[in-house]
SEMI-93794 format. One line per field, with one value per residue: x, y, z of N, C-alpha, C in turn. Coordinates in steps of 0.001 Angstrom, whole numbers. Example, Ala and Ser with C-alpha at 12.3 -4.5 7.8 and 13.67 -1.06 7.14 Angstrom:
BEGIN
n_u = (13190	12850)
n_v = (-5690	-2250)
n_w = (7800	7080)
ca_u = (12300	13670)
ca_v = (-4500	-1060)
ca_w = (7800	7140)
c_u = (13200	12900)
c_v = (-3300	30)
c_w = (7800	7870)
//
This chain:
BEGIN
n_u = (108379	109781	108425	107335	107114	105362	107141	105888	103942	103088	101615	99012	98132	97342	94418	90813	90523	92941	92618	90818	92078	94299	93253	93448	95777	96011	93584	92861	92129	93214	95804	96845	96770	98635	100933	101193	101629	104199	105628	105369	106834	109385	110202	110422	107623	105637	102506	102282	103911	104744	103783	104650	103082	104264	103750	101358	98995	95620	95411	95407	97264	97721	95135	94799	96846	95960	93571	94553	95455	97603	97556	98527	98938	100080	99161	100509	100202	100469	98330	95173	92645	93177	93768	91317	89704	90845	90138	87371	87122	88368	86640	84290	85018	85409	87971	91057	93120	95639	95605	97447	97903	100573	103778	106046	108728	109014	107540	106820	106503	107424	110802	112248	109990	108730	108542	108727	108965	107122	107427	105642	104212	105529	106540	108703	110892	109548	110504	113158	115334	117487	117931	115490	114280	116159	115710	113180	113822	115638	113945	112397	114386	114864	112462	112337	112899	115954	117228	114948	113066	113074	111083	111130	109373	109569	109202	110835	113496	115313	113855	111781	113169	114070	111726	110422	107656	106394	103751	100516	97261	94127	90807	88242	85543	82634	82871	85258	88470	91913	94853	98330	101399	104839	108221	111659	114021	117180	117370	115062	111599	109317	105915	102838	99512	96341	92962	89862	86378	83781	81312	81450	83758	87125	88766	91140	94418	97569	101015	103681	106602	109012	111553	113847	114927	117530	118737	121279	121604	119445	120041	122357	121289	119599	121474	122898	121235	121669	121058	121539	122380	121195	118971	118054	115354	114374	112419	109672	106456	103445	101073	99043	98607	100193	99684	99944	100648	101249	103796	103894	104314	106716	108719	111021	111845	113101	114768	115933	117883	117813	120657)
n_v = (77202	78131	80466	79750	80506	79927	80134	81407	83050	85663	85574	85001	86417	89088	90249	90568	90325	91289	93994	94618	94013	95692	98147	100524	101659	101330	101979	104458	107540	109992	109389	108390	110749	112243	110768	111065	113798	113944	112512	114208	116317	115293	114208	115356	115475	116001	117042	115883	113678	110180	107701	104919	102831	100622	97425	98307	97628	98088	100430	102947	105072	105706	106488	108763	110402	110662	112010	114448	115488	114212	112293	110195	107358	104092	101089	98370	95173	92025	90769	89524	90027	92621	94140	93901	95273	97806	98385	98623	100908	102810	102885	103774	106382	107461	107585	107428	105007	102782	99345	96516	93110	91568	90046	91928	91735	90992	92571	92832	95202	97833	98905	101830	103628	105108	108039	108138	105800	104365	102676	101696	101652	99657	97475	95863	93158	90732	88182	86267	86543	88712	89076	88912	91379	93016	92338	93459	96180	96357	95925	98225	100059	99312	99976	102675	105925	107546	109685	109554	109020	106877	106048	104711	103247	101955	100017	101227	99558	99773	101212	99378	97297	98641	99238	96870	94722	91703	90849	91858	93362	94308	95630	95514	97284	95850	93114	91918	90697	91216	89514	89454	87729	88022	87355	88114	87638	86694	88386	89864	90001	87554	86885	85868	86003	86132	86160	86803	86346	87302	86170	84322	82907	81682	83397	83870	82547	82972	82939	85171	86750	89387	91114	93267	96611	99010	102426	102255	99599	99576	101679	100648	98458	99686	101136	99039	98250	100058	102725	106265	109266	108911	109439	109397	109323	109282	110015	109832	109640	108407	108061	109656	108892	106754	104057	100474	99758	97501	97154	99731	102074	103748	104929	104458	106538	106560	108117	107968	108307	107421	107214)
n_w = (125694	122606	120313	116997	113552	110503	107467	105390	106456	105939	103666	104264	106519	106123	105858	106083	108843	109795	109101	111007	113499	113430	113065	114522	113698	110857	109758	110522	109553	110251	111063	108684	107145	108580	108112	105320	105213	106320	104377	102142	103034	103021	100527	97109	95775	92950	91442	88867	88929	88749	90976	92890	95057	96916	98298	99333	100668	101617	100269	101499	101605	98888	98201	99818	98790	96136	96551	97219	94910	93701	91347	89803	90698	91494	92919	94589	95934	97673	98882	98242	99573	100628	98334	97023	98843	98575	95907	96148	97797	96194	94003	95275	95930	93514	92312	90426	90466	89787	90365	91415	91962	93297	93988	95839	95311	92714	90560	87889	86579	84275	83620	85096	85318	87278	89343	92070	94733	97275	100291	102701	106088	107589	105970	105435	106432	106834	106779	108240	106722	105344	102658	101319	101795	100565	97928	97494	97726	95625	93512	93713	93064	90404	89026	89335	87937	86902	89355	90821	93869	96757	99552	102707	105316	108414	111451	114392	115320	117439	119360	119822	121124	123398	124769	125073	125407	126458	126435	125347	125054	123572	123259	120772	120056	121555	121457	120446	121239	121222	121606	122207	122228	122632	121596	121751	119180	117649	115475	115443	116199	117333	117170	118594	117713	119001	118389	119664	119564	121561	121310	119197	119567	119014	116426	115203	115340	115077	114271	113728	112251	112639	111225	112698	112227	112659	112481	111293	110104	108362	106634	105454	104109	102227	100793	99679	97664	95723	96076	96758	98656	101211	103834	107209	109457	112734	114482	114226	115405	115102	116579	119030	121657	124181	124058	123444	120272	118744	116535	115671	117017	117264	114594	111865	109265	106109	103427	100055	97042	93571	91586)
ca_u = (108655	109954	107436	107809	106138	105503	107902	104988	102828	102653	100705	97633	97760	96804	93068	89795	90773	94042	92061	90118	92995	95239	92494	93887	96896	95894	92270	92660	92445	94056	97178	97247	97050	99879	102008	101351	102252	105635	106165	105446	107915	110694	110596	109819	106577	104840	101232	102405	104811	104215	104095	104379	102791	104671	103254	100449	97842	94285	95474	95075	98178	97415	93856	95033	97625	95113	92594	95266	95855	98689	96597	99144	99393	99921	99167	100885	100224	100283	97095	93938	91625	93493	93599	89873	89231	91296	89327	86051	87242	88705	85401	83370	85471	85558	89366	91718	94363	95891	95882	98078	98238	101856	104876	106810	110082	108972	106244	106506	106379	108511	111922	112376	108689	108165	109338	108887	108447	106842	107293	105132	103461	106292	106366	109916	111205	108588	111229	114409	116377	117590	117937	114130	114069	117017	115041	112133	114467	116201	112817	112102	115457	114690	111317	112500	113688	117147	116859	113740	113245	112375	110862	110871	108838	109531	109252	112146	113922	115941	112779	111081	113985	114142	110419	109807	106666	106085	102305	99624	95920	93186	89466	87661	84108	82180	82954	86531	89661	93150	95933	99595	102537	106012	109548	112767	114937	118476	117238	113808	110548	108322	104699	101634	98314	95104	91808	88670	85065	83110	80118	81737	84943	88405	88703	92498	95559	98633	102322	104400	107925	109364	112974	113949	115993	117882	119134	122489	121469	118504	120795	123244	120472	119153	122664	123278	120362	122134	120588	122455	121767	120313	118710	117263	114611	113972	111601	108272	105512	102150	99975	99083	98674	101323	99217	100709	100097	102054	105108	103643	104437	107811	109098	112146	111529	114349	114662	117155	117689	118481	121568)
ca_v = (76806	79278	80609	79516	80928	79446	81134	82115	83604	86945	85340	84797	87252	90401	90042	91370	90311	92234	95348	94785	94007	96803	99321	101735	102230	101314	102450	105768	108497	111074	108899	108366	112132	112643	110083	111704	115107	113705	112114	115391	117151	114658	113995	116389	114944	116967	116434	115114	112545	108821	107197	103503	102496	99219	96820	99372	97166	98445	101634	104171	106159	106090	107203	110091	111159	110971	113016	115726	115929	113394	111331	109113	106385	102660	100346	96961	94388	90595	90290	89705	90751	94043	94746	93993	96375	99041	98615	99092	102284	103645	103051	104595	107775	107860	107914	106651	104429	101467	98352	95286	92100	90996	89978	93171	91464	90747	93190	92765	96546	98225	99609	103286	104226	105872	109121	107863	104533	104417	101382	102269	100805	98534	96405	95050	92344	89651	86927	86478	86589	90086	89051	89164	92821	93606	92130	94470	97461	96278	96118	99662	100708	98975	100655	104119	106689	108171	110872	109282	108801	105847	106359	103471	103485	100706	100184	101546	98372	100155	101567	98141	96577	99426	99278	95587	94126	90384	90593	93015	93041	95411	95258	96221	97271	95093	91668	91389	90861	90879	89219	89178	87298	88280	86955	88659	86678	87300	89428	90613	89614	86558	87226	85065	86837	85385	87060	86137	86977	86864	85406	83258	82168	81973	83706	83838	82173	82908	83433	85840	87239	90697	91475	94634	97441	100294	103392	101829	98464	99912	102482	99742	97651	100550	101439	97836	98146	101012	104082	107245	110388	108276	110226	108612	110104	108300	110677	109863	108954	108751	108018	110680	108236	105839	102682	99500	99608	96510	97691	100966	103234	104617	104453	105013	106897	106741	108502	107760	108665	106615	108077)
ca_w = (124319	121725	119254	115646	112543	109138	106718	104468	107228	105372	102545	104739	107671	105772	105342	106759	110291	109988	109071	112279	114643	113321	112614	115222	112950	109396	109309	111130	108488	110767	111029	107282	106739	109227	107394	104015	105463	106486	103066	101281	103562	102887	99128	96255	94905	92204	91001	87627	89127	88860	92314	93140	96452	96926	99554	99761	101426	101119	99462	102229	101241	97512	98208	100384	97811	94988	96974	97311	93580	93162	90806	89040	91701	91253	94175	94458	97175	97435	99501	97470	100356	100753	97011	96791	99695	97932	94710	96590	98267	95039	93232	96060	95927	92104	92076	89386	90985	89188	91405	90924	92975	92888	94944	95745	94840	91270	90224	86470	86040	83381	84231	85063	84986	88385	89923	93503	95257	98709	100966	103943	107006	108128	104982	105307	107604	107056	106981	108963	105715	104849	101201	100836	101811	99545	96643	97389	97464	94285	92587	93760	92295	88986	88406	89475	86982	87465	90116	91603	95306	97514	100965	103438	106656	109188	112893	114943	116042	118701	120281	120196	122108	124631	125440	124747	126300	125896	126323	125224	124559	123489	122825	119635	120309	122726	121281	119957	122077	120514	122556	121540	123030	121810	122040	120978	118572	117335	114447	115515	117133	116953	117901	118405	117831	119214	118292	120188	119510	122782	120949	118240	119962	118378	114998	114657	116176	114090	114690	112651	112620	112110	111296	113182	111680	113258	111460	110593	109187	107303	105670	104726	103210	101123	99988	98941	96494	94731	96346	97331	99391	102199	105035	108159	110454	113749	115496	113820	116297	114508	117540	120068	122962	124349	124131	122691	118925	118054	116171	114933	117904	116812	113274	111120	107890	105374	102027	99278	95634	92544	90831)
c_u = (108733	108883	108084	106702	106416	106190	107044	103783	102245	101685	99250	97198	96996	95467	92091	90008	91917	93531	91283	91111	93956	94562	92960	95046	96596	94540	91903	93092	93321	95529	97690	97573	98372	101078	102255	101978	103769	106281	106362	106509	109301	111140	109803	108787	105808	103576	101359	103294	104061	104708	103723	104244	103015	104380	102222	99175	96513	94235	95274	95992	97942	96133	94030	95829	96759	94098	93223	95786	97030	98047	97214	99779	99126	100115	99494	100867	99951	98905	95868	92856	91902	93355	92117	89262	89617	90433	87946	86105	87543	87450	84421	83726	85717	86983	89932	93080	94506	96265	96418	98304	99503	102795	105749	108230	110148	107639	105845	106321	107601	109597	111772	111085	108134	109137	109625	108319	108307	106684	106927	104524	104186	106191	107658	110044	110274	109223	112493	115600	116413	117537	116549	113842	114939	116394	113918	112735	115119	115116	112400	113128	115238	113581	111393	113271	114930	116755	115623	114065	112477	112223	110400	110473	108731	109514	110686	112587	114564	114883	112011	111852	114027	112850	109674	108853	106237	104592	101548	98247	95106	91858	89045	86148	83779	82515	84345	87658	90872	94261	97199	100653	103772	107287	110581	113624	116257	118331	115965	112865	109690	107081	103563	100431	97081	93957	90561	87435	84271	81864	80448	82947	86182	88221	90095	93484	96721	99908	103039	105727	108147	110851	113057	115147	116252	118386	120323	122223	120421	119205	121701	122472	120033	120315	123062	122418	120704	121774	121680	121660	120761	120194	117731	116641	114019	113019	110115	107426	104104	100989	100149	99166	99848	100874	100113	100020	100895	103440	104979	103804	105493	108406	110364	111666	112836	114064	115999	116840	118435	119385	121114)
c_v = (78048	79279	80363	79890	80233	80517	81929	82725	84855	86776	85224	85764	88512	90259	90924	91413	91254	93674	95655	94918	95198	98104	100610	102417	102371	101751	103788	106833	109640	110662	108850	109771	112619	112022	110727	113083	114967	113367	113332	116371	116609	114412	114937	115839	116095	116277	115551	113881	111217	108216	105726	103288	100995	98601	97761	98932	97552	99863	102948	105338	106630	106900	108614	110962	111594	112058	114402	116210	115200	112143	110173	108109	104964	101934	98886	96310	92931	90113	90568	90402	92247	94763	94899	95131	97713	99379	99159	100560	103248	103922	103959	106079	108309	108332	107018	106205	103034	100489	97064	94356	91388	90921	91214	92957	91345	91279	93013	94130	96893	98983	101120	103980	105125	106936	108880	106488	104674	102998	101704	101213	99566	97303	95666	94160	91188	88272	87259	86534	87989	90147	89345	90658	93521	93452	93141	95826	97479	96445	97579	100432	100504	99801	102177	104706	107242	109490	110690	108916	107579	106340	105087	103804	102151	101019	100438	100382	98682	100472	100333	97403	97311	99369	97949	95103	92779	90115	91902	92531	94320	94886	96110	96145	96477	93613	91111	91711	90377	90707	88880	88773	87375	87752	87634	87518	87388	88469	90245	90111	88517	86836	86266	85970	85945	86388	86281	86997	86427	86039	84174	82414	82600	82265	83831	83405	81955	83533	84046	86369	88615	90924	92945	95348	98632	101195	102894	100698	98699	100735	101601	98902	98469	100894	100238	97626	99176	102459	104948	108320	109879	109169	109464	109534	109119	108884	110712	109008	109303	108830	109082	110075	107264	104393	101772	99278	98586	97061	99024	102218	104225	104034	105133	105309	107257	107119	108285	107998	107694	107536	108278)
c_w = (123438	120643	117898	114664	111221	108309	105745	105184	106588	104202	102979	105836	107272	105046	106101	108269	110633	110001	110343	113433	114631	112890	113273	114509	111463	108871	109932	110111	108981	110775	109597	106791	107324	108506	106026	104168	105586	105145	102174	101761	103198	101452	98224	95279	94258	91685	89767	87776	89208	90176	92398	94638	96598	98294	100176	100442	100801	100554	100179	101856	99808	97447	98749	99413	96636	95338	97099	95957	92976	92552	90041	89995	91224	92576	93898	95830	96832	97884	98637	98290	100459	99416	96690	97601	99075	96729	95084	97013	97122	94211	93962	95990	94518	91807	90972	89901	90393	90299	90773	92099	92521	94078	94756	95240	93319	90743	88770	85825	85189	84128	84086	84641	86078	88885	91408	93811	96772	99236	102410	104861	107461	107234	104649	106542	107862	107104	107752	108015	105108	103331	100636	100790	100770	98165	96431	97046	96076	93229	92543	92931	90797	88334	88529	88305	87679	88127	90962	93038	95797	98950	101652	104870	107380	110677	113350	115831	117380	119749	120737	121282	123446	125439	125302	125833	125711	125714	126178	124786	124462	122963	121649	119788	121549	122651	120992	120934	121286	121552	121776	122568	122144	122456	121156	120438	118270	116373	114553	116583	116506	117801	117563	118660	117925	119235	118675	119980	120701	122498	120097	118620	119192	116890	114376	115732	115228	114645	113495	113174	112006	112316	111681	112570	112583	112137	110636	109619	108107	106221	104814	103708	101998	100206	99137	97700	95430	95000	96973	98066	100428	103437	105919	109198	111465	114783	115148	114746	115820	115489	118617	121466	122991	124537	123291	121343	118122	117798	115449	115792	117438	115542	112766	109705	107199	103932	101347	97802	94716	91730	89375)
//
C-alpha cells in the first residue's frame, strides 16, 4: 500500500520529538558552524545588515550568526515548540534576536526591510504543490531590499534518487529507536517515521512528504519569484560520516539577488 500523508503534516511534525529524531543534523553545533561558514562565503553579509532567518526552526543559524557579531537577525517559523525553544536559548545566551511565529508565505513583515533572507535546513518542498514554495520565495523577494540576497538550502534531489534507500533506522541513546520507511513519488519522497521508546513504547508514527529539487528546477523556481544572478552549488556535504541522515546528507545551496 502506498504511503499517504496529511497535507498539513508540517504543522505538527516540528516539535520536541523532531529535535530528538533529527538532532544529529539540527542540534549539532559543529554542523551549524559549517553551514554558517558556507553562507558567509557565498553572500556578502556585513555586521550591520538586517538578516531574516525564514523557516528558521529553533534558531540555530540566527544564534550562530548573532554570536559572530551579525546581531540584527529576525527569526520566523510556524512551529510554536521550535520558536519557544529558540526563545529559551536566546535568553540563556543573552542575545538579541527578534522571534516571530508565522507562516513563511505570509509573514506580515514590512516590504524591503532586510538585506538578506536565509531559507535553510531543507525548508521547501513540504507539499507536492510547487506553488507553496513559490509563495515562500515571493515573500522573501517582497521583504528584501533592492540588491539584497536570498540563500536557499535544500536537499539534493538528484543525490536522493541516486542513493535512495527505502528503509533506515538509528538509535538515540539507550532507549529511543527511529525507523523510517520511504517511497519515491512522481515529485519527491513520502516517508513514514516511527519513533519508539524502549520503556514507554510508541511516541510517534507520522507520515510526511518532501518535494525534491534538482539544480535546474530549483533555479527556475527562484527565477519565477523575480530573483536574478542565480548561482547553484551542489557539492555541500555537512556530515563527515556517510550514515543515513534522512534528507540532510547532500544539499543544494542556491544564492540569488533581488534586482
